[in-house]
CHARMM internal coordinates of N, CA and C (Angstrom, degrees):
IC EDIT
DIST 1 N 1 CA 1.4427
DIST 1 CA 1 C 1.5326
ANGL 1 N 1 CA 1 C 108.69
DIST 1 C 2 N 1.3105
ANGL 1 CA 1 C 2 N 117.44
DIHE 1 N 1 CA 1 C 2 N 135.13
DIST 2 N 2 CA 1.4639
ANGL 1 C 2 N 2 CA 120.64
DIHE 1 CA 1 C 2 N 2 CA -179.55
DIST 2 CA 2 C 1.5264
ANGL 2 N 2 CA 2 C 110.76
DIHE 1 C 2 N 2 CA 2 C -85.28
DIST 2 C 3 N 1.3268
ANGL 2 CA 2 C 3 N 114.84
DIHE 2 N 2 CA 2 C 3 N 152.34
DIST 3 N 3 CA 1.4538
ANGL 2 C 3 N 3 CA 120.98
DIHE 2 CA 2 C 3 N 3 CA 178.15
DIST 3 CA 3 C 1.5190
ANGL 3 N 3 CA 3 C 109.45
DIHE 2 C 3 N 3 CA 3 C -81.56
DIST 3 C 4 N 1.3156
ANGL 3 CA 3 C 4 N 116.07
DIHE 3 N 3 CA 3 C 4 N 145.94
DIST 4 N 4 CA 1.4652
ANGL 3 C 4 N 4 CA 121.44
DIHE 3 CA 3 C 4 N 4 CA 176.60
DIST 4 CA 4 C 1.5203
ANGL 4 N 4 CA 4 C 108.52
DIHE 3 C 4 N 4 CA 4 C -81.22
DIST 4 C 5 N 1.3139
ANGL 4 CA 4 C 5 N 116.02
DIHE 4 N 4 CA 4 C 5 N 134.96
DIST 5 N 5 CA 1.4549
ANGL 4 C 5 N 5 CA 122.78
DIHE 4 CA 4 C 5 N 5 CA 179.36
DIST 5 CA 5 C 1.5250
ANGL 5 N 5 CA 5 C 107.77
DIHE 4 C 5 N 5 CA 5 C -122.59
DIST 5 C 6 N 1.3301
ANGL 5 CA 5 C 6 N 116.23
DIHE 5 N 5 CA 5 C 6 N 122.42
DIST 6 N 6 CA 1.4568
ANGL 5 C 6 N 6 CA 121.91
DIHE 5 CA 5 C 6 N 6 CA -178.94
DIST 6 CA 6 C 1.5246
ANGL 6 N 6 CA 6 C 108.51
DIHE 5 C 6 N 6 CA 6 C -109.27
DIST 6 C 7 N 1.3328
ANGL 6 CA 6 C 7 N 117.22
DIHE 6 N 6 CA 6 C 7 N 112.40
DIST 7 N 7 CA 1.4604
ANGL 6 C 7 N 7 CA 122.60
DIHE 6 CA 6 C 7 N 7 CA 179.68
DIST 7 CA 7 C 1.5207
ANGL 7 N 7 CA 7 C 108.53
DIHE 6 C 7 N 7 CA 7 C -114.33
DIST 7 C 8 N 1.3338
ANGL 7 CA 7 C 8 N 115.50
DIHE 7 N 7 CA 7 C 8 N 124.80
DIST 8 N 8 CA 1.4548
ANGL 7 C 8 N 8 CA 121.47
DIHE 7 CA 7 C 8 N 8 CA 177.41
DIST 8 CA 8 C 1.5223
ANGL 8 N 8 CA 8 C 109.03
DIHE 7 C 8 N 8 CA 8 C -111.60
DIST 8 C 9 N 1.3256
ANGL 8 CA 8 C 9 N 117.08
DIHE 8 N 8 CA 8 C 9 N 132.93
DIST 9 N 9 CA 1.4549
ANGL 8 C 9 N 9 CA 123.43
DIHE 8 CA 8 C 9 N 9 CA 173.82
DIST 9 CA 9 C 1.5219
ANGL 9 N 9 CA 9 C 106.77
DIHE 8 C 9 N 9 CA 9 C -115.44
DIST 9 C 10 N 1.3405
ANGL 9 CA 9 C 10 N 116.72
DIHE 9 N 9 CA 9 C 10 N 112.85
DIST 10 N 10 CA 1.4519
ANGL 9 C 10 N 10 CA 122.20
DIHE 9 CA 9 C 10 N 10 CA -175.24
DIST 10 CA 10 C 1.5337
ANGL 10 N 10 CA 10 C 108.01
DIHE 9 C 10 N 10 CA 10 C -113.06
DIST 10 C 11 N 1.3114
ANGL 10 CA 10 C 11 N 116.18
DIHE 10 N 10 CA 10 C 11 N 107.67
DIST 11 N 11 CA 1.4548
ANGL 10 C 11 N 11 CA 120.46
DIHE 10 CA 10 C 11 N 11 CA -178.75
DIST 11 CA 11 C 1.5237
ANGL 11 N 11 CA 11 C 109.48
DIHE 10 C 11 N 11 CA 11 C -86.98
DIST 11 C 12 N 1.3407
ANGL 11 CA 11 C 12 N 115.73
DIHE 11 N 11 CA 11 C 12 N 141.02
DIST 12 N 12 CA 1.4589
ANGL 11 C 12 N 12 CA 119.90
DIHE 11 CA 11 C 12 N 12 CA 177.26
DIST 12 CA 12 C 1.5227
ANGL 12 N 12 CA 12 C 110.24
DIHE 11 C 12 N 12 CA 12 C -135.99
DIST 12 C 13 N 1.3183
ANGL 12 CA 12 C 13 N 114.96
DIHE 12 N 12 CA 12 C 13 N 155.53
DIST 13 N 13 CA 1.4521
ANGL 12 C 13 N 13 CA 122.29
DIHE 12 CA 12 C 13 N 13 CA 177.01
DIST 13 CA 13 C 1.5228
ANGL 13 N 13 CA 13 C 106.68
DIHE 12 C 13 N 13 CA 13 C -148.13
DIST 13 C 14 N 1.3192
ANGL 13 CA 13 C 14 N 116.37
DIHE 13 N 13 CA 13 C 14 N 124.05
DIST 14 N 14 CA 1.4559
ANGL 13 C 14 N 14 CA 121.62
DIHE 13 CA 13 C 14 N 14 CA -177.13
DIST 14 CA 14 C 1.5225
ANGL 14 N 14 CA 14 C 109.74
DIHE 13 C 14 N 14 CA 14 C -131.26
DIST 14 C 15 N 1.3260
ANGL 14 CA 14 C 15 N 116.63
DIHE 14 N 14 CA 14 C 15 N 129.77
DIST 15 N 15 CA 1.4607
ANGL 14 C 15 N 15 CA 122.79
DIHE 14 CA 14 C 15 N 15 CA 173.08
DIST 15 CA 15 C 1.5189
ANGL 15 N 15 CA 15 C 107.30
DIHE 14 C 15 N 15 CA 15 C -119.72
DIST 15 C 16 N 1.3311
ANGL 15 CA 15 C 16 N 116.19
DIHE 15 N 15 CA 15 C 16 N 133.13
DIST 16 N 16 CA 1.4563
ANGL 15 C 16 N 16 CA 118.98
DIHE 15 CA 15 C 16 N 16 CA 178.85
DIST 16 CA 16 C 1.5286
ANGL 16 N 16 CA 16 C 109.62
DIHE 15 C 16 N 16 CA 16 C -74.38
DIST 16 C 17 N 1.3164
ANGL 16 CA 16 C 17 N 115.75
DIHE 16 N 16 CA 16 C 17 N 163.46
DIST 17 N 17 CA 1.4538
ANGL 16 C 17 N 17 CA 122.41
DIHE 16 CA 16 C 17 N 17 CA -173.17
DIST 17 CA 17 C 1.5158
ANGL 17 N 17 CA 17 C 114.82
DIHE 16 C 17 N 17 CA 17 C -58.19
DIST 17 C 18 N 1.3238
ANGL 17 CA 17 C 18 N 118.14
DIHE 17 N 17 CA 17 C 18 N -36.48
DIST 18 N 18 CA 1.4653
ANGL 17 C 18 N 18 CA 119.20
DIHE 17 CA 17 C 18 N 18 CA -177.63
DIST 18 CA 18 C 1.5312
ANGL 18 N 18 CA 18 C 112.67
DIHE 17 C 18 N 18 CA 18 C -92.12
DIST 18 C 19 N 1.3264
ANGL 18 CA 18 C 19 N 117.66
DIHE 18 N 18 CA 18 C 19 N 1.70
DIST 19 N 19 CA 1.4584
ANGL 18 C 19 N 19 CA 121.77
DIHE 18 CA 18 C 19 N 19 CA 174.98
DIST 19 CA 19 C 1.5187
ANGL 19 N 19 CA 19 C 115.98
DIHE 18 C 19 N 19 CA 19 C 79.46
DIST 19 C 20 N 1.3342
ANGL 19 CA 19 C 20 N 117.12
DIHE 19 N 19 CA 19 C 20 N 8.31
DIST 20 N 20 CA 1.4721
ANGL 19 C 20 N 20 CA 118.62
DIHE 19 CA 19 C 20 N 20 CA -177.04
DIST 20 CA 20 C 1.5274
ANGL 20 N 20 CA 20 C 112.88
DIHE 19 C 20 N 20 CA 20 C -82.28
DIST 20 C 21 N 1.3176
ANGL 20 CA 20 C 21 N 117.42
DIHE 20 N 20 CA 20 C 21 N -17.03
DIST 21 N 21 CA 1.4705
ANGL 20 C 21 N 21 CA 118.67
DIHE 20 CA 20 C 21 N 21 CA -179.06
DIST 21 CA 21 C 1.5277
ANGL 21 N 21 CA 21 C 110.45
DIHE 20 C 21 N 21 CA 21 C -131.84
DIST 21 C 22 N 1.3080
ANGL 21 CA 21 C 22 N 113.91
DIHE 21 N 21 CA 21 C 22 N 150.10
DIST 22 N 22 CA 1.4593
ANGL 21 C 22 N 22 CA 121.87
DIHE 21 CA 21 C 22 N 22 CA -177.22
DIST 22 CA 22 C 1.5255
ANGL 22 N 22 CA 22 C 107.15
DIHE 21 C 22 N 22 CA 22 C -143.01
DIST 22 C 23 N 1.3201
ANGL 22 CA 22 C 23 N 117.60
DIHE 22 N 22 CA 22 C 23 N 109.82
DIST 23 N 23 CA 1.4663
ANGL 22 C 23 N 23 CA 122.37
DIHE 22 CA 22 C 23 N 23 CA -177.48
DIST 23 CA 23 C 1.5306
ANGL 23 N 23 CA 23 C 108.96
DIHE 22 C 23 N 23 CA 23 C -116.25
DIST 23 C 24 N 1.3284
ANGL 23 CA 23 C 24 N 115.53
DIHE 23 N 23 CA 23 C 24 N 135.69
DIST 24 N 24 CA 1.4590
ANGL 23 C 24 N 24 CA 120.03
DIHE 23 CA 23 C 24 N 24 CA 177.41
DIST 24 CA 24 C 1.5211
ANGL 24 N 24 CA 24 C 108.77
DIHE 23 C 24 N 24 CA 24 C -151.22
DIST 24 C 25 N 1.3000
ANGL 24 CA 24 C 25 N 115.84
DIHE 24 N 24 CA 24 C 25 N 161.53
DIST 25 N 25 CA 1.4495
ANGL 24 C 25 N 25 CA 120.54
DIHE 24 CA 24 C 25 N 25 CA 178.19
DIST 25 CA 25 C 1.5130
ANGL 25 N 25 CA 25 C 111.08
DIHE 24 C 25 N 25 CA 25 C 170.76
DIST 25 C 26 N 1.3099
ANGL 25 CA 25 C 26 N 115.40
DIHE 25 N 25 CA 25 C 26 N -169.38
DIST 26 N 26 CA 1.4597
ANGL 25 C 26 N 26 CA 122.27
DIHE 25 CA 25 C 26 N 26 CA 179.02
DIST 26 CA 26 C 1.5155
ANGL 26 N 26 CA 26 C 108.42
DIHE 25 C 26 N 26 CA 26 C -131.75
DIST 26 C 27 N 1.3219
ANGL 26 CA 26 C 27 N 115.79
DIHE 26 N 26 CA 26 C 27 N 124.23
DIST 27 N 27 CA 1.4601
ANGL 26 C 27 N 27 CA 121.89
DIHE 26 CA 26 C 27 N 27 CA 173.99
DIST 27 CA 27 C 1.5219
ANGL 27 N 27 CA 27 C 106.73
DIHE 26 C 27 N 27 CA 27 C -89.44
DIST 27 C 28 N 1.3257
ANGL 27 CA 27 C 28 N 116.56
DIHE 27 N 27 CA 27 C 28 N 132.88
DIST 28 N 28 CA 1.4573
ANGL 27 C 28 N 28 CA 121.54
DIHE 27 CA 27 C 28 N 28 CA 179.82
DIST 28 CA 28 C 1.5181
ANGL 28 N 28 CA 28 C 109.25
DIHE 27 C 28 N 28 CA 28 C -112.23
DIST 28 C 29 N 1.3328
ANGL 28 CA 28 C 29 N 116.39
DIHE 28 N 28 CA 28 C 29 N 130.89
DIST 29 N 29 CA 1.4626
ANGL 28 C 29 N 29 CA 121.93
DIHE 28 CA 28 C 29 N 29 CA 174.65
DIST 29 CA 29 C 1.5213
ANGL 29 N 29 CA 29 C 108.30
DIHE 28 C 29 N 29 CA 29 C -121.87
DIST 29 C 30 N 1.3298
ANGL 29 CA 29 C 30 N 115.88
DIHE 29 N 29 CA 29 C 30 N 136.67
DIST 30 N 30 CA 1.4612
ANGL 29 C 30 N 30 CA 122.13
DIHE 29 CA 29 C 30 N 30 CA 175.79
DIST 30 CA 30 C 1.5179
ANGL 30 N 30 CA 30 C 107.45
DIHE 29 C 30 N 30 CA 30 C -120.05
DIST 30 C 31 N 1.3213
ANGL 30 CA 30 C 31 N 115.98
DIHE 30 N 30 CA 30 C 31 N 117.85
DIST 31 N 31 CA 1.4645
ANGL 30 C 31 N 31 CA 122.25
DIHE 30 CA 30 C 31 N 31 CA -176.82
DIST 31 CA 31 C 1.5236
ANGL 31 N 31 CA 31 C 111.55
DIHE 30 C 31 N 31 CA 31 C 48.65
DIST 31 C 32 N 1.3390
ANGL 31 CA 31 C 32 N 115.87
DIHE 31 N 31 CA 31 C 32 N 42.65
DIST 32 N 32 CA 1.4545
ANGL 31 C 32 N 32 CA 121.87
DIHE 31 CA 31 C 32 N 32 CA 176.65
DIST 32 CA 32 C 1.5166
ANGL 32 N 32 CA 32 C 115.59
DIHE 31 C 32 N 32 CA 32 C 84.89
DIST 32 C 33 N 1.3324
ANGL 32 CA 32 C 33 N 117.90
DIHE 32 N 32 CA 32 C 33 N -4.88
DIST 33 N 33 CA 1.4669
ANGL 32 C 33 N 33 CA 122.07
DIHE 32 CA 32 C 33 N 33 CA -179.79
DIST 33 CA 33 C 1.5247
ANGL 33 N 33 CA 33 C 108.96
DIHE 32 C 33 N 33 CA 33 C -94.89
DIST 33 C 34 N 1.3233
ANGL 33 CA 33 C 34 N 115.59
DIHE 33 N 33 CA 33 C 34 N 122.13
DIST 34 N 34 CA 1.4681
ANGL 33 C 34 N 34 CA 121.35
DIHE 33 CA 33 C 34 N 34 CA -179.68
DIST 34 CA 34 C 1.5243
ANGL 34 N 34 CA 34 C 109.08
DIHE 33 C 34 N 34 CA 34 C -79.19
DIST 34 C 35 N 1.3442
ANGL 34 CA 34 C 35 N 116.59
DIHE 34 N 34 CA 34 C 35 N 123.49
DIST 35 N 35 CA 1.4492
ANGL 34 C 35 N 35 CA 121.44
DIHE 34 CA 34 C 35 N 35 CA -179.34
DIST 35 CA 35 C 1.5252
ANGL 35 N 35 CA 35 C 110.83
DIHE 34 C 35 N 35 CA 35 C -83.36
DIST 35 C 36 N 1.3267
ANGL 35 CA 35 C 36 N 115.89
DIHE 35 N 35 CA 35 C 36 N 157.16
DIST 36 N 36 CA 1.4568
ANGL 35 C 36 N 36 CA 122.43
DIHE 35 CA 35 C 36 N 36 CA -169.95
DIST 36 CA 36 C 1.5294
ANGL 36 N 36 CA 36 C 114.44
DIHE 35 C 36 N 36 CA 36 C -66.37
DIST 36 C 37 N 1.3207
ANGL 36 CA 36 C 37 N 117.69
DIHE 36 N 36 CA 36 C 37 N -46.26
DIST 37 N 37 CA 1.4573
ANGL 36 C 37 N 37 CA 120.84
DIHE 36 CA 36 C 37 N 37 CA -172.56
DIST 37 CA 37 C 1.5243
ANGL 37 N 37 CA 37 C 111.67
DIHE 36 C 37 N 37 CA 37 C -82.27
DIST 37 C 38 N 1.3249
ANGL 37 CA 37 C 38 N 116.18
DIHE 37 N 37 CA 37 C 38 N 133.28
DIST 38 N 38 CA 1.4639
ANGL 37 C 38 N 38 CA 121.99
DIHE 37 CA 37 C 38 N 38 CA 174.76
DIST 38 CA 38 C 1.5139
ANGL 38 N 38 CA 38 C 105.92
DIHE 37 C 38 N 38 CA 38 C -110.57
DIST 38 C 39 N 1.3174
ANGL 38 CA 38 C 39 N 115.99
DIHE 38 N 38 CA 38 C 39 N 109.67
DIST 39 N 39 CA 1.4461
ANGL 38 C 39 N 39 CA 119.61
DIHE 38 CA 38 C 39 N 39 CA -169.41
DIST 39 CA 39 C 1.5193
ANGL 39 N 39 CA 39 C 109.82
DIHE 38 C 39 N 39 CA 39 C -151.66
DIST 39 C 40 N 1.3231
ANGL 39 CA 39 C 40 N 117.06
DIHE 39 N 39 CA 39 C 40 N 148.43
DIST 40 N 40 CA 1.4673
ANGL 39 C 40 N 40 CA 121.52
DIHE 39 CA 39 C 40 N 40 CA 174.88
DIST 40 CA 40 C 1.5147
ANGL 40 N 40 CA 40 C 112.81
DIHE 39 C 40 N 40 CA 40 C -93.44
DIST 40 C 41 N 1.3162
ANGL 40 CA 40 C 41 N 117.39
DIHE 40 N 40 CA 40 C 41 N -7.82
DIST 41 N 41 CA 1.4514
ANGL 40 C 41 N 41 CA 122.44
DIHE 40 CA 40 C 41 N 41 CA -178.00
DIST 41 CA 41 C 1.5309
ANGL 41 N 41 CA 41 C 109.85
DIHE 40 C 41 N 41 CA 41 C -74.42
DIST 41 C 42 N 1.3314
ANGL 41 CA 41 C 42 N 117.00
DIHE 41 N 41 CA 41 C 42 N 120.25
DIST 42 N 42 CA 1.4699
ANGL 41 C 42 N 42 CA 120.76
DIHE 41 CA 41 C 42 N 42 CA -175.75
DIST 42 CA 42 C 1.5221
ANGL 42 N 42 CA 42 C 112.48
DIHE 41 C 42 N 42 CA 42 C -62.21
DIST 42 C 43 N 1.3289
ANGL 42 CA 42 C 43 N 117.98
DIHE 42 N 42 CA 42 C 43 N -35.62
DIST 43 N 43 CA 1.4665
ANGL 42 C 43 N 43 CA 120.21
DIHE 42 CA 42 C 43 N 43 CA 179.81
DIST 43 CA 43 C 1.5287
ANGL 43 N 43 CA 43 C 110.62
DIHE 42 C 43 N 43 CA 43 C -64.31
DIST 43 C 44 N 1.3290
ANGL 43 CA 43 C 44 N 117.54
DIHE 43 N 43 CA 43 C 44 N -40.63
DIST 44 N 44 CA 1.4612
ANGL 43 C 44 N 44 CA 121.22
DIHE 43 CA 43 C 44 N 44 CA 178.88
DIST 44 CA 44 C 1.5214
ANGL 44 N 44 CA 44 C 110.90
DIHE 43 C 44 N 44 CA 44 C -66.12
DIST 44 C 45 N 1.3203
ANGL 44 CA 44 C 45 N 116.50
DIHE 44 N 44 CA 44 C 45 N -43.84
DIST 45 N 45 CA 1.4619
ANGL 44 C 45 N 45 CA 120.69
DIHE 44 CA 44 C 45 N 45 CA 178.87
DIST 45 CA 45 C 1.5287
ANGL 45 N 45 CA 45 C 110.20
DIHE 44 C 45 N 45 CA 45 C -61.03
DIST 45 C 46 N 1.3185
ANGL 45 CA 45 C 46 N 117.25
DIHE 45 N 45 CA 45 C 46 N -48.83
DIST 46 N 46 CA 1.4592
ANGL 45 C 46 N 46 CA 121.44
DIHE 45 CA 45 C 46 N 46 CA -179.73
DIST 46 CA 46 C 1.5235
ANGL 46 N 46 CA 46 C 111.51
DIHE 45 C 46 N 46 CA 46 C -61.47
DIST 46 C 47 N 1.3246
ANGL 46 CA 46 C 47 N 116.94
DIHE 46 N 46 CA 46 C 47 N -44.38
DIST 47 N 47 CA 1.4606
ANGL 46 C 47 N 47 CA 121.13
DIHE 46 CA 46 C 47 N 47 CA -179.19
DIST 47 CA 47 C 1.5243
ANGL 47 N 47 CA 47 C 111.68
DIHE 46 C 47 N 47 CA 47 C -61.75
DIST 47 C 48 N 1.3348
ANGL 47 CA 47 C 48 N 117.62
DIHE 47 N 47 CA 47 C 48 N -45.83
DIST 48 N 48 CA 1.4582
ANGL 47 C 48 N 48 CA 118.39
DIHE 47 CA 47 C 48 N 48 CA -178.08
DIST 48 CA 48 C 1.5281
ANGL 48 N 48 CA 48 C 112.12
DIHE 47 C 48 N 48 CA 48 C -69.58
DIST 48 C 49 N 1.3343
ANGL 48 CA 48 C 49 N 118.39
DIHE 48 N 48 CA 48 C 49 N -31.48
DIST 49 N 49 CA 1.4651
ANGL 48 C 49 N 49 CA 120.59
DIHE 48 CA 48 C 49 N 49 CA 176.07
DIST 49 CA 49 C 1.5314
ANGL 49 N 49 CA 49 C 109.68
DIHE 48 C 49 N 49 CA 49 C -64.82
DIST 49 C 50 N 1.3310
ANGL 49 CA 49 C 50 N 116.69
DIHE 49 N 49 CA 49 C 50 N -48.04
DIST 50 N 50 CA 1.4653
ANGL 49 C 50 N 50 CA 119.89
DIHE 49 CA 49 C 50 N 50 CA -178.67
DIST 50 CA 50 C 1.5271
ANGL 50 N 50 CA 50 C 111.60
DIHE 49 C 50 N 50 CA 50 C -66.32
DIST 50 C 51 N 1.3304
ANGL 50 CA 50 C 51 N 117.88
DIHE 50 N 50 CA 50 C 51 N -38.15
DIST 51 N 51 CA 1.4700
ANGL 50 C 51 N 51 CA 120.24
DIHE 50 CA 50 C 51 N 51 CA 176.62
DIST 51 CA 51 C 1.5216
ANGL 51 N 51 CA 51 C 110.84
DIHE 50 C 51 N 51 CA 51 C -64.86
DIST 51 C 52 N 1.3239
ANGL 51 CA 51 C 52 N 116.63
DIHE 51 N 51 CA 51 C 52 N -39.68
DIST 52 N 52 CA 1.4669
ANGL 51 C 52 N 52 CA 121.23
DIHE 51 CA 51 C 52 N 52 CA 177.10
DIST 52 CA 52 C 1.5334
ANGL 52 N 52 CA 52 C 110.82
DIHE 51 C 52 N 52 CA 52 C -59.21
DIST 52 C 53 N 1.3191
ANGL 52 CA 52 C 53 N 115.87
DIHE 52 N 52 CA 52 C 53 N -33.60
DIST 53 N 53 CA 1.4680
ANGL 52 C 53 N 53 CA 121.04
DIHE 52 CA 52 C 53 N 53 CA -179.96
DIST 53 CA 53 C 1.5270
ANGL 53 N 53 CA 53 C 112.69
DIHE 52 C 53 N 53 CA 53 C -84.36
DIST 53 C 54 N 1.3497
ANGL 53 CA 53 C 54 N 116.68
DIHE 53 N 53 CA 53 C 54 N -0.17
DIST 54 N 54 CA 1.4555
ANGL 53 C 54 N 54 CA 120.12
DIHE 53 CA 53 C 54 N 54 CA 174.03
DIST 54 CA 54 C 1.5147
ANGL 54 N 54 CA 54 C 116.25
DIHE 53 C 54 N 54 CA 54 C 99.51
DIST 54 C 55 N 1.3101
ANGL 54 CA 54 C 55 N 117.80
DIHE 54 N 54 CA 54 C 55 N 9.96
DIST 55 N 55 CA 1.4585
ANGL 54 C 55 N 55 CA 120.87
DIHE 54 CA 54 C 55 N 55 CA -179.53
DIST 55 CA 55 C 1.5264
ANGL 55 N 55 CA 55 C 110.92
DIHE 54 C 55 N 55 CA 55 C -89.47
DIST 55 C 56 N 1.3332
ANGL 55 CA 55 C 56 N 116.53
DIHE 55 N 55 CA 55 C 56 N 145.11
DIST 56 N 56 CA 1.4576
ANGL 55 C 56 N 56 CA 123.08
DIHE 55 CA 55 C 56 N 56 CA 170.49
DIST 56 CA 56 C 1.5253
ANGL 56 N 56 CA 56 C 105.46
DIHE 55 C 56 N 56 CA 56 C -87.11
DIST 56 C 57 N 1.3367
ANGL 56 CA 56 C 57 N 117.42
DIHE 56 N 56 CA 56 C 57 N 112.46
DIST 57 N 57 CA 1.4661
ANGL 56 C 57 N 57 CA 121.80
DIHE 56 CA 56 C 57 N 57 CA -166.33
DIST 57 CA 57 C 1.5264
ANGL 57 N 57 CA 57 C 111.57
DIHE 56 C 57 N 57 CA 57 C -115.33
DIST 57 C 58 N 1.3252
ANGL 57 CA 57 C 58 N 114.96
DIHE 57 N 57 CA 57 C 58 N 134.76
DIST 58 N 58 CA 1.4561
ANGL 57 C 58 N 58 CA 121.74
DIHE 57 CA 57 C 58 N 58 CA 165.87
DIST 58 CA 58 C 1.5206
ANGL 58 N 58 CA 58 C 106.30
DIHE 57 C 58 N 58 CA 58 C -128.06
DIST 58 C 59 N 1.3174
ANGL 58 CA 58 C 59 N 115.86
DIHE 58 N 58 CA 58 C 59 N 122.72
DIST 59 N 59 CA 1.4676
ANGL 58 C 59 N 59 CA 120.06
DIHE 58 CA 58 C 59 N 59 CA 179.80
DIST 59 CA 59 C 1.5281
ANGL 59 N 59 CA 59 C 108.00
DIHE 58 C 59 N 59 CA 59 C -113.93
DIST 59 C 60 N 1.3099
ANGL 59 CA 59 C 60 N 114.93
DIHE 59 N 59 CA 59 C 60 N 127.61
DIST 60 N 60 CA 1.4585
ANGL 59 C 60 N 60 CA 121.23
DIHE 59 CA 59 C 60 N 60 CA 175.55
DIST 60 CA 60 C 1.5123
ANGL 60 N 60 CA 60 C 107.57
DIHE 59 C 60 N 60 CA 60 C -102.56
DIST 60 C 61 N 1.3150
ANGL 60 CA 60 C 61 N 115.55
DIHE 60 N 60 CA 60 C 61 N 123.15
DIST 61 N 61 CA 1.4545
ANGL 60 C 61 N 61 CA 120.64
DIHE 60 CA 60 C 61 N 61 CA -177.63
DIST 61 CA 61 C 1.5296
ANGL 61 N 61 CA 61 C 107.63
DIHE 60 C 61 N 61 CA 61 C -113.59
DIST 61 C 62 N 1.3173
ANGL 61 CA 61 C 62 N 116.10
DIHE 61 N 61 CA 61 C 62 N 116.78
DIST 62 N 62 CA 1.4530
ANGL 61 C 62 N 62 CA 121.35
DIHE 61 CA 61 C 62 N 62 CA -177.22
DIST 62 CA 62 C 1.5261
ANGL 62 N 62 CA 62 C 110.02
DIHE 61 C 62 N 62 CA 62 C -113.80
DIST 62 C 63 N 1.3079
ANGL 62 CA 62 C 63 N 115.56
DIHE 62 N 62 CA 62 C 63 N 135.62
DIST 63 N 63 CA 1.4661
ANGL 62 C 63 N 63 CA 120.83
DIHE 62 CA 62 C 63 N 63 CA 177.28
DIST 63 CA 63 C 1.5184
ANGL 63 N 63 CA 63 C 108.30
DIHE 62 C 63 N 63 CA 63 C -103.77
DIST 63 C 64 N 1.3370
ANGL 63 CA 63 C 64 N 116.10
DIHE 63 N 63 CA 63 C 64 N 130.78
DIST 64 N 64 CA 1.4528
ANGL 63 C 64 N 64 CA 121.12
DIHE 63 CA 63 C 64 N 64 CA -179.10
DIST 64 CA 64 C 1.5263
ANGL 64 N 64 CA 64 C 108.93
DIHE 63 C 64 N 64 CA 64 C -123.21
DIST 64 C 65 N 1.3223
ANGL 64 CA 64 C 65 N 114.37
DIHE 64 N 64 CA 64 C 65 N 73.84
DIST 65 N 65 CA 1.4664
ANGL 64 C 65 N 65 CA 119.30
DIHE 64 CA 64 C 65 N 65 CA 177.18
DIST 65 CA 65 C 1.4931
ANGL 65 N 65 CA 65 C 110.29
DIHE 64 C 65 N 65 CA 65 C -151.57
END
COOR INIT
IC SEED 1 N 1 CA 1 C
IC BUILD
């Protein structure tokens, strides 16, 4: 029987009142545990999820454009 894995991706966007700052990103939670990095980059999100689960991860990201 496989284990259930619950992954939450919570996107946020914050602008301060005077418009000088603009913060955004994605919070990742695995089985209710909030991971450290807040990032929109899919490779970073995937890597931290797999590392959280105990895997030794190397991700190769190739751009074809």
